[in-house]
Backbone as CSV, one residue per row, in Angstrom:
resi,resn,N_x,N_y,N_z,CA_x,CA_y,CA_z,C_x,C_y,C_z
1,MET,213.426,300.709,183.331,213.818,300.548,184.804,213.908,298.240,184.804
2,LYS,214.828,298.161,185.338,214.309,296.158,184.984,214.484,296.265,186.923
3,VAL,213.333,295.238,186.768,213.321,294.929,188.234,213.571,293.310,188.260
4,ILE,213.949,293.138,188.935,214.674,291.448,188.593,214.203,290.680,190.403
5,VAL,213.156,290.265,190.007,213.425,289.051,191.184,214.444,287.465,191.377
6,VAL,215.264,287.433,192.038,216.308,286.567,191.612,215.474,285.155,192.984
7,ALA,214.926,283.743,192.611,214.415,282.834,193.377,214.535,281.805,193.223
8,SER,214.929,280.859,194.293,215.042,279.316,194.201,214.089,278.714,194.851
9,GLY,213.938,277.385,194.865,213.333,276.320,195.272,213.422,276.086,196.820
10,LYS,214.457,276.048,197.082,215.292,275.629,198.148,216.434,276.841,198.460
11,GLY,216.929,276.199,199.410,218.682,277.247,199.955,219.468,276.115,199.370
12,GLY,220.797,276.901,200.187,221.773,276.331,198.990,222.352,276.172,197.374
13,THR,221.541,277.273,196.593,221.646,277.523,195.733,222.786,278.512,194.851
14,GLY,223.285,278.919,196.140,224.370,280.037,195.624,223.238,281.212,194.544
15,LYS,222.294,281.226,195.435,221.143,282.851,194.797,222.371,284.227,195.360
16,THR,222.432,284.273,196.314,222.810,285.353,197.180,224.287,285.603,196.498
17,SER,224.973,284.439,196.055,226.231,284.654,195.360,226.139,285.486,193.750
18,LEU,225.004,284.911,193.582,224.841,285.239,192.086,224.084,286.432,192.000
19,SER,223.072,286.936,192.796,222.643,287.950,193.090,224.026,288.811,193.092
20,ALA,224.689,289.115,193.915,225.859,289.818,194.190,226.952,290.262,192.729
21,GLY,227.598,288.722,192.308,228.435,288.784,191.196,227.738,289.275,189.729
22,VAL,226.101,289.011,189.748,225.421,289.563,188.506,225.088,291.421,188.994
23,SER,225.055,291.530,190.086,224.543,293.209,189.736,226.101,293.638,189.849
24,ALA,227.348,292.992,190.544,228.806,293.963,190.240,229.124,294.197,188.946
25,ALA,228.412,293.023,187.537,228.797,292.961,186.649,228.307,294.002,186.099
26,LEU,226.850,294.247,186.416,225.982,295.112,185.498,226.693,296.485,185.647
27,ALA,226.964,296.985,187.272,227.877,298.223,187.237,228.771,298.428,186.690
28,GLN,229.462,297.586,186.780,230.742,297.576,185.793,230.854,297.485,184.494
29,LEU,229.245,297.688,183.812,228.881,297.744,182.747,228.498,299.040,182.632
30,GLY,228.460,299.681,183.000,228.309,301.357,183.704,226.324,301.557,184.086
31,ARG,225.939,300.342,184.484,224.352,300.627,185.104,224.391,301.018,186.141
32,ARG,223.326,301.666,187.182,223.209,302.087,188.293,222.221,301.161,188.831
33,VAL,222.667,300.501,190.196,221.792,299.137,189.903,222.115,298.792,191.436
34,LEU,220.536,299.159,191.943,220.421,298.560,193.123,220.160,296.979,193.751
35,VAL,220.476,296.521,194.611,220.522,294.982,194.546,220.060,294.688,196.308
36,ILE,218.953,294.412,196.408,218.013,294.218,197.681,218.699,293.120,198.195
37,ASP,218.620,292.647,199.800,218.473,291.349,200.316,216.467,291.297,200.615
38,GLY,216.333,290.232,200.003,215.117,290.301,200.012,215.036,288.993,201.236
39,ASP,215.489,288.526,201.789,215.351,286.984,203.009,215.556,287.651,204.081
40,SER,214.317,288.016,204.612,214.373,288.515,205.660,214.900,287.476,206.981
41,GLY,214.945,287.876,208.250,215.711,286.836,209.021,216.824,286.073,208.816
42,LEU,217.053,286.146,207.446,218.434,285.298,207.282,219.343,286.120,206.044
43,ARG,219.511,287.258,206.648,220.329,288.164,205.523,221.970,287.926,205.761
44,ASN,222.493,287.356,204.085,223.528,287.346,204.350,224.421,288.233,202.831
45,LEU,223.973,288.900,202.444,224.367,289.613,201.096,225.076,290.726,201.537
46,ASP,225.135,291.575,202.703,225.792,292.370,203.147,226.823,291.935,203.492
47,ILE,227.126,290.744,203.896,228.384,290.013,203.990,229.114,289.633,202.784
48,VAL,228.236,288.817,201.707,229.124,288.979,200.523,229.773,289.774,199.721
49,LEU,228.891,291.507,199.912,229.203,292.177,199.258,229.872,293.350,200.257
50,GLY,230.739,292.767,201.034,231.761,293.465,202.741,230.952,294.879,203.180
51,LEU,229.539,294.820,202.849,229.264,295.845,203.496,228.399,295.836,204.753
52,SER,228.807,294.641,205.418,228.087,295.046,206.885,228.360,296.288,207.787
53,ASP,229.275,296.658,207.827,229.696,297.708,208.352,228.916,298.852,208.301
54,SER,228.278,299.088,206.711,227.709,300.040,205.850,226.126,300.220,205.988
55,VAL,225.702,299.209,206.290,223.971,299.108,206.112,223.343,299.407,207.617
56,VAL,222.340,300.176,207.532,221.495,300.450,208.822,220.236,300.194,208.260
57,PHE,219.605,300.933,207.565,217.939,300.608,207.672,217.743,299.708,206.629
58,SER,216.771,299.036,206.472,216.209,297.807,206.061,215.619,298.223,205.045
59,PHE,215.157,297.178,203.998,213.796,297.667,203.095,212.839,297.345,203.351
60,ASP,212.525,297.022,204.706,210.966,297.476,205.585,211.073,298.985,206.109
61,ASP,212.292,299.164,206.640,211.947,300.904,206.892,211.502,301.591,205.961
62,VAL,212.103,301.189,204.748,211.395,301.849,203.442,210.374,301.748,203.225
63,ALA,209.728,300.682,202.994,208.656,300.475,202.623,207.097,300.801,203.305
64,ARG,207.987,301.343,204.846,207.186,301.867,206.003,207.000,302.874,205.869
65,GLY,207.918,303.783,205.285,208.194,305.088,205.051,208.775,305.529,206.264
66,VAL,209.647,304.641,207.293,210.291,305.156,208.047,211.336,306.092,207.727
67,VAL,212.435,306.042,206.390,213.039,306.768,205.424,213.266,306.193,204.006
68,SER,214.006,307.371,203.967,213.487,307.011,202.166,214.728,306.010,201.359
69,LEU,214.683,305.891,200.228,215.261,305.345,199.937,216.801,305.468,199.564
70,GLN,216.626,306.873,199.233,218.115,307.600,199.182,218.683,307.529,200.162
71,LYS,218.179,307.865,201.623,219.498,307.752,202.835,219.467,306.060,203.299
72,ALA,218.523,305.268,203.192,218.649,303.870,203.414,219.885,302.922,202.280
73,ALA,219.781,303.183,200.848,220.529,302.655,199.883,222.312,302.936,200.455
74,ALA,222.601,301.555,200.871,224.524,301.742,200.936,225.213,301.984,199.686
75,ALA,225.645,303.034,199.466,226.862,302.864,198.075,227.879,301.813,198.141
76,HIS,228.343,300.863,197.697,229.701,300.467,197.391,230.707,301.117,197.684
77,PRO,231.616,300.867,198.350,232.750,301.983,198.153,233.625,301.537,197.405
78,LEU,233.956,300.369,196.348,235.066,299.985,195.436,234.157,299.657,194.350
79,GLN,232.826,299.890,194.216,232.136,299.662,192.573,231.142,300.782,192.724
80,PRO,231.668,301.585,191.783,230.713,302.873,191.320,229.227,302.392,190.632
81,GLY,228.240,302.745,191.110,227.221,302.531,190.451,226.675,301.378,191.159
82,LEU,227.258,300.591,192.280,225.961,299.704,193.000,226.017,300.084,194.408
83,PHE,224.721,299.986,194.576,224.154,300.076,195.556,223.491,298.564,196.320
84,MET,223.050,299.014,198.116,222.507,297.635,198.266,221.212,297.974,199.801
85,LEU,220.724,297.645,199.586,219.406,297.456,200.990,219.551,296.161,201.313
86,THR,219.342,296.773,202.835,219.759,295.224,203.303,218.124,294.939,203.891
87,ALA,217.724,293.480,204.175,216.556,293.095,205.037,216.808,292.935,206.006
88,PRO,215.491,292.874,206.825,215.338,293.335,208.644,215.401,292.351,208.994
89,SER,216.115,292.108,210.244,216.470,291.094,210.752,215.243,289.857,211.367
90,SER,213.813,290.080,210.984,212.721,289.331,211.070,211.958,289.779,210.051
91,VAL,211.194,288.658,210.059,210.035,288.600,208.949,209.125,289.176,209.238
92,PRO,209.080,290.859,208.171,208.169,291.952,208.416,206.713,291.151,207.873
93,ALA,205.442,292.211,208.234,204.638,292.264,207.787,204.535,292.929,206.262
94,LEU,204.476,292.845,205.482,204.845,293.542,204.123,203.609,293.748,203.696
95,ALA,203.325,295.001,203.201,202.793,295.525,202.443,202.699,295.604,200.919
96,GLU,201.719,295.145,199.958,202.040,295.376,198.880,202.460,296.879,198.166
97,SER,201.739,297.574,198.867,201.593,299.349,198.593,202.888,299.766,198.863
98,GLY,203.700,299.227,200.176,205.345,299.866,200.404,206.357,299.388,199.093
99,ILE,206.103,298.209,198.938,207.047,297.790,198.292,207.001,298.167,196.994
100,ARG,205.620,298.852,196.345,205.365,299.508,195.255,206.404,301.124,195.807
101,SER,205.972,301.514,197.228,206.665,302.775,197.029,207.714,302.812,196.923
102,LEU,208.750,301.509,197.571,210.166,301.220,196.830,210.931,301.510,195.788
103,GLY,210.215,300.774,194.669,210.205,300.700,193.450,209.758,302.064,192.864
104,ALA,208.880,302.644,193.114,208.886,304.054,192.785,209.989,304.902,192.822
105,GLN,210.504,304.866,194.354,211.728,305.890,194.498,212.957,305.314,194.288
106,ALA,212.960,303.723,193.898,214.336,303.440,193.184,213.878,304.044,191.510
107,GLU,213.236,304.126,190.748,212.736,304.378,189.317,212.894,306.119,189.764
108,GLU,212.988,306.705,190.818,213.073,308.026,190.865,214.544,308.770,191.032
109,MET,215.492,307.756,191.798,216.573,307.938,191.798,217.818,307.372,190.560
110,GLY,216.483,307.011,189.505,217.586,307.112,188.181,218.095,305.373,187.991
111,PHE,217.866,304.179,188.970,218.380,302.725,189.107,218.100,302.251,187.321
112,ASP,218.783,301.899,186.973,218.778,301.087,185.623,218.206,299.513,185.888
113,TYR,218.484,298.691,186.983,218.540,297.808,187.969,217.908,297.893,189.087
114,VAL,216.653,297.003,189.558,216.739,296.793,190.722,216.726,295.311,191.070
115,ILE,218.239,294.581,191.809,218.130,293.210,191.399,217.529,292.431,192.979
116,ILE,216.333,291.957,192.895,216.161,291.195,194.517,216.400,290.093,194.818
117,ASP,216.870,289.433,195.809,218.257,288.172,196.541,217.008,288.123,197.538
118,GLY,215.633,287.098,196.683,214.363,286.905,197.198,214.730,285.789,198.138
119,PRO,214.081,285.524,199.223,214.070,284.566,200.039,213.973,283.177,199.289
120,ALA,214.327,282.006,199.557,214.323,280.508,199.306,213.011,279.766,199.284
121,GLY,212.591,279.346,198.489,211.630,278.622,198.570,210.033,279.411,198.122
122,LEU,208.571,279.409,198.908,207.663,280.041,198.344,207.299,280.792,199.643
123,ALA,208.052,281.656,200.169,208.224,282.438,200.967,206.866,283.472,200.592
124,PRO,205.643,283.889,201.775,205.154,285.068,201.173,205.701,286.200,200.966
125,GLU,206.879,286.415,201.245,207.524,287.842,201.051,208.008,287.952,199.415
126,LEU,207.899,286.829,198.718,208.591,286.662,197.374,207.147,286.941,196.269
127,ARG,205.757,286.875,197.005,205.105,287.510,196.355,204.985,288.473,196.115
128,ALA,205.280,289.322,197.658,205.509,290.830,197.516,206.247,291.619,196.441
129,PHE,207.327,291.145,196.779,208.369,291.610,195.948,208.443,291.188,194.516
130,ALA,207.796,289.763,193.886,207.136,289.725,192.844,206.027,290.637,192.203
131,SER,205.500,291.030,192.905,204.343,291.992,192.719,204.563,293.581,191.871
132,ILE,206.226,293.904,192.076,206.650,295.085,190.962,207.761,294.344,190.305
133,ALA,208.499,293.080,190.201,209.085,292.704,189.285,208.435,292.619,188.067
134,THR,209.648,293.138,186.649,209.616,292.877,185.452,210.551,291.904,184.862
135,GLN,211.082,291.114,185.448,211.541,289.851,185.101,212.147,288.563,186.323
136,GLY,211.986,287.172,186.026,212.291,286.677,187.103,213.633,285.759,186.738
137,ILE,214.460,285.019,187.597,215.501,284.516,187.328,215.429,283.467,188.378
138,VAL,214.909,282.065,188.236,215.298,281.209,188.832,216.639,280.283,188.920
139,ILE,216.943,279.740,190.558,218.042,279.614,189.878,217.724,278.575,190.550
140,THR,218.721,277.156,190.226,218.742,275.676,190.623,220.114,275.016,190.332
141,THR,220.612,274.186,191.222,221.517,273.164,191.216,221.081,271.923,190.297
142,PRO,221.778,271.108,189.854,221.370,270.087,189.124,220.768,269.020,189.606
143,GLU,220.508,269.108,191.139,220.077,267.837,192.418,218.385,267.827,191.544
144,GLY,217.621,266.947,191.482,216.545,266.421,191.693,215.841,267.466,192.707
145,ALA,215.950,267.659,193.830,215.007,268.377,195.185,215.424,269.840,194.532
146,SER,216.534,270.404,194.374,216.452,271.535,193.635,215.485,271.657,191.959
147,LEU,215.434,270.908,191.472,215.078,271.099,190.202,213.755,270.931,190.679
148,ARG,213.105,270.509,191.400,211.466,270.449,191.655,211.383,271.748,192.035
149,GLY,212.569,272.200,192.796,211.539,273.224,194.105,211.703,274.764,193.011
150,ALA,212.589,274.168,191.753,212.758,275.557,190.782,211.494,275.510,189.754
151,GLU,210.916,274.336,189.971,209.660,273.961,188.755,208.417,274.836,190.095
152,ARG,208.597,274.526,190.956,207.515,274.831,192.057,208.066,276.829,191.779
153,VAL,208.563,277.015,192.390,208.308,278.740,192.386,208.623,278.992,191.113
154,ALA,209.348,278.679,190.016,208.647,279.268,188.343,206.803,279.609,188.246
155,ARG,206.474,278.412,188.856,205.084,278.385,188.426,204.120,279.790,189.709
156,LEU,205.139,279.667,190.788,204.245,280.850,191.487,204.713,282.444,190.924
157,LEU,206.136,282.109,189.960,206.245,283.478,189.574,205.317,283.852,188.378
158,GLU,204.582,282.554,187.716,203.934,282.861,186.689,202.670,283.846,187.559
159,GLU,202.045,282.932,188.346,200.830,283.374,188.774,200.787,285.130,189.290
160,GLU,202.393,285.674,189.265,202.414,287.096,189.775,202.180,287.461,188.907
161,ASN,202.294,287.471,187.129,202.042,287.567,185.886,203.446,288.449,185.542
162,ILE,204.302,287.606,186.265,205.992,287.900,185.757,206.054,287.324,184.016
163,MET,205.891,287.771,182.873,206.221,287.196,181.559,207.100,286.822,181.249
164,ARG,208.646,287.214,181.691,209.858,286.951,181.183,210.706,286.206,182.808
165,ILE,210.803,284.736,182.183,211.450,284.169,183.809,212.163,283.191,183.146
166,ARG,213.411,283.168,183.515,214.389,282.484,183.127,215.357,281.412,183.561
167,LEU,215.889,280.546,183.265,216.346,279.706,184.002,218.351,279.752,184.479
168,VAL,218.449,279.798,185.720,220.245,279.775,185.281,220.563,278.477,186.548
169,VAL,221.395,276.912,185.901,221.627,276.268,186.720,223.233,276.990,187.190
170,ASN,223.082,276.360,188.252,224.275,277.375,189.215,225.310,276.390,189.736
171,ARG,225.940,275.871,190.269,227.426,274.891,190.837,227.176,273.554,190.494
172,LEU,227.400,274.005,188.622,226.940,272.828,187.611,228.400,271.949,187.741
173,ARG,228.510,270.656,188.136,229.862,269.907,188.218,230.039,268.589,186.984
174,THR,230.626,269.171,186.102,230.373,268.777,184.689,230.692,266.948,185.168
175,GLN,231.465,266.828,185.919,232.228,265.529,185.902,230.637,264.045,186.148
176,LEU,229.918,265.220,187.503,229.057,264.084,187.532,228.128,264.554,186.706
177,VAL,227.758,265.386,185.680,226.823,265.234,184.289,227.384,264.121,183.633
178,ARG,228.647,264.323,183.140,228.881,263.429,182.255,228.873,262.038,182.692
179,HIS,228.680,261.356,183.934,228.530,260.126,184.469,227.377,259.828,184.748
180,GLY,226.356,260.958,184.660,225.096,260.383,184.558,224.427,260.975,185.794
181,LEU,225.191,261.089,186.942,224.899,261.481,188.575,224.196,263.290,189.034
182,ALA,224.197,264.075,187.424,223.090,265.137,188.101,222.582,265.177,186.785
183,SER,222.027,265.872,186.745,220.846,266.514,185.615,221.297,266.945,184.406
184,ASN,221.624,267.564,183.008,222.003,267.827,182.110,221.079,269.078,182.272
185,ILE,222.013,269.940,181.312,221.637,271.241,181.082,219.475,271.077,180.228
186,ASP,219.860,270.392,179.403,218.619,269.970,178.296,217.308,269.525,179.944
187,ASP,217.847,268.689,180.328,217.065,267.478,181.351,216.575,268.752,182.878
188,ALA,217.055,269.698,182.929,216.919,271.048,183.982,215.960,272.016,183.489
189,MET,216.063,272.271,182.325,215.472,273.109,181.441,213.791,272.392,181.202
190,ASP,213.827,271.194,180.963,212.507,270.083,181.333,212.212,270.571,182.164
191,THR,212.598,270.306,183.277,211.996,270.406,184.561,211.533,271.329,185.121
192,ALA,212.135,272.429,184.975,211.776,273.635,185.536,211.074,274.041,184.599
193,GLY,210.627,273.759,183.165,209.971,274.619,182.292,210.385,275.830,181.914
194,LEU,211.395,276.381,181.407,211.915,277.489,181.602,212.955,277.656,180.474
195,PRO,213.258,278.387,180.149,214.209,278.987,179.099,215.535,279.427,179.772
196,LEU,216.853,279.187,179.357,218.165,278.745,179.645,218.792,280.547,179.501
197,LEU,218.860,280.873,180.667,219.752,282.208,181.240,221.269,282.016,181.108
198,GLY,221.561,281.007,181.825,222.812,280.617,181.923,223.212,279.821,182.785
199,ILE,224.477,279.212,182.512,224.551,278.310,183.542,226.349,278.407,184.216
200,VAL,226.593,278.039,185.798,227.629,278.532,186.760,228.549,277.403,186.922
201,PRO,229.107,277.249,186.627,230.466,276.165,187.239,230.372,275.847,189.080
202,GLU,230.314,274.634,189.282,231.086,275.040,190.613,232.696,275.609,191.358
203,ASP,232.553,276.980,192.044,233.856,277.441,191.402,233.845,277.782,193.090
204,GLU,235.177,277.424,194.024,235.503,277.510,195.341,236.043,278.897,195.314
205,ASP,236.293,279.651,194.372,236.682,281.107,194.506,235.091,281.708,194.521
206,VAL,234.080,281.529,194.638,232.887,282.032,194.800,233.076,282.631,196.579
207,ILE,233.048,281.429,196.904,233.251,281.255,198.367,234.483,282.330,198.635
208,ALA,235.619,281.649,198.843,236.573,282.865,199.079,236.522,283.902,199.019
209,CYS,236.310,284.441,197.888,236.004,286.088,197.174,235.082,286.202,198.329
210,GLY,233.986,285.805,198.395,232.549,286.140,198.908,233.337,286.177,200.674
211,ASN,234.064,285.878,201.269,234.536,285.535,202.520,235.382,286.608,203.126
212,SER,236.236,287.287,201.905,237.001,288.274,201.891,236.215,289.324,201.928
213,GLY,234.982,289.530,201.331,234.300,290.720,200.690,234.605,291.759,199.165
214,LYS,235.285,290.597,198.655,235.553,290.872,197.438,234.815,290.440,196.326
215,PHE,234.744,290.788,195.072,234.246,289.891,193.859,234.411,289.085,193.292
216,VAL,234.352,288.301,192.876,234.492,286.869,191.929,234.799,287.340,190.704
217,ILE,234.519,288.294,190.509,234.502,288.826,188.989,235.974,289.763,188.997
218,ASP,236.682,290.266,189.965,237.608,291.417,190.175,238.674,290.064,190.846
219,CYS,238.400,288.894,191.253,239.819,287.748,191.748,239.705,287.114,190.534
220,LYS,239.128,287.052,189.228,239.698,286.153,188.173,238.661,286.355,187.048
221,ARG,238.875,285.741,185.758,238.221,285.581,184.304,237.582,284.855,184.109
222,ALA,238.076,283.783,184.415,237.084,282.651,184.254,235.981,282.098,184.605
223,GLY,236.003,281.073,185.123,234.920,280.050,186.082,233.464,281.003,186.229
224,ALA,232.785,280.951,187.652,231.906,281.686,187.747,231.989,282.955,187.336
225,ALA,232.987,283.563,187.319,233.719,285.185,186.890,232.959,285.286,186.005
226,LEU,233.076,284.459,184.597,232.829,284.567,182.863,231.636,284.475,182.954
227,ALA,230.813,283.434,183.468,229.498,282.948,183.977,228.755,284.268,184.269
228,TYR,229.128,284.763,185.423,227.944,286.468,185.865,228.351,287.420,184.789
229,ARG,228.958,287.566,184.061,230.023,288.505,183.234,228.733,288.044,181.851
230,ASN,228.821,287.291,181.734,227.743,286.644,180.478,226.544,286.770,180.887
231,ILE,226.056,286.298,182.259,224.682,286.754,182.728,224.387,288.142,182.238
232,ALA,225.582,288.726,183.043,224.974,290.483,182.865,224.832,290.917,181.482
233,ARG,225.541,290.953,181.043,225.425,291.091,179.166,224.072,290.512,178.472
234,ARG,223.642,289.283,178.636,222.218,289.113,178.095,221.136,289.491,178.836
235,LEU,221.358,290.182,179.997,220.568,290.953,180.582,220.272,292.523,180.206
236,GLU,221.593,292.221,179.800,221.716,293.784,178.454,220.625,293.804,177.121
237,GLY,220.467,292.306,177.075,220.155,292.279,175.556,221.207,291.245,174.555
238,GLU,222.427,291.509,175.001,223.242,291.132,174.060,223.135,289.099,173.857
239,ARG,223.548,288.935,172.878,223.087,287.482,172.760,224.205,286.816,172.556
240,LEU,224.593,285.633,173.581,226.282,285.050,173.772,225.755,283.437,173.761
241,PRO,226.572,282.822,173.270,226.491,281.534,173.406,226.864,281.299,174.650
242,ILE,226.266,279.983,175.302,226.135,279.185,176.738,227.668,279.188,177.148
243,MET,228.645,279.116,177.628,229.633,278.820,177.898,230.038,277.292,178.023
244,ARG,230.705,276.925,177.404,231.140,275.620,177.341,232.060,275.348,178.261
245,LEU,231.603,273.878,179.106,232.582,273.381,180.527,232.991,271.976,180.197
């Protein structure tokens, strides 16, 4: 089982949309995927996945032993193999033992992937989730403030002994890069100090599909949809060229 924590140095990087899109793409590849909203108090993954009416229990309920993961995980009605666990409405006092119990239950249920949509920044909950992660994905946009935050959160994940941490440059606007108004991919990698997992172009359909509870990978084949599919295939071990924008 691969446990991947998705992190960003600041909000607004598109972390939740990417977590949802890549999780759905992995499920469409035949994998059994649990995606966890790890952003306590600011949860919105259920909206993006169209599961607002299906979620009852949070990851904190499972971590504290109130309910089993089997009862708490909400199955997506339209995407076989995809399950979601929401965040509590307020920040809980997380115990590492509880998070480890959650991870053990996920493995017992036969999940191939656990994708954790972590909180933005250096929130304490991020360390708790990092304690069970086998990989990390750091999301950034090409802006300087976002790249600085990405570098800091990457160092935090390294401190938690996550050995495989990779970068996704999201919401990339080609015209700004060409005119020198945003960092290019090489600059982003140098600033964050991470190898590249993928790039995702700015795509209005991500918002449009998310607001309607649909997956962008079901709405179209190019743009962000293609980027999510490619990232999922790289997580599966395929070697794919970085998409040209």
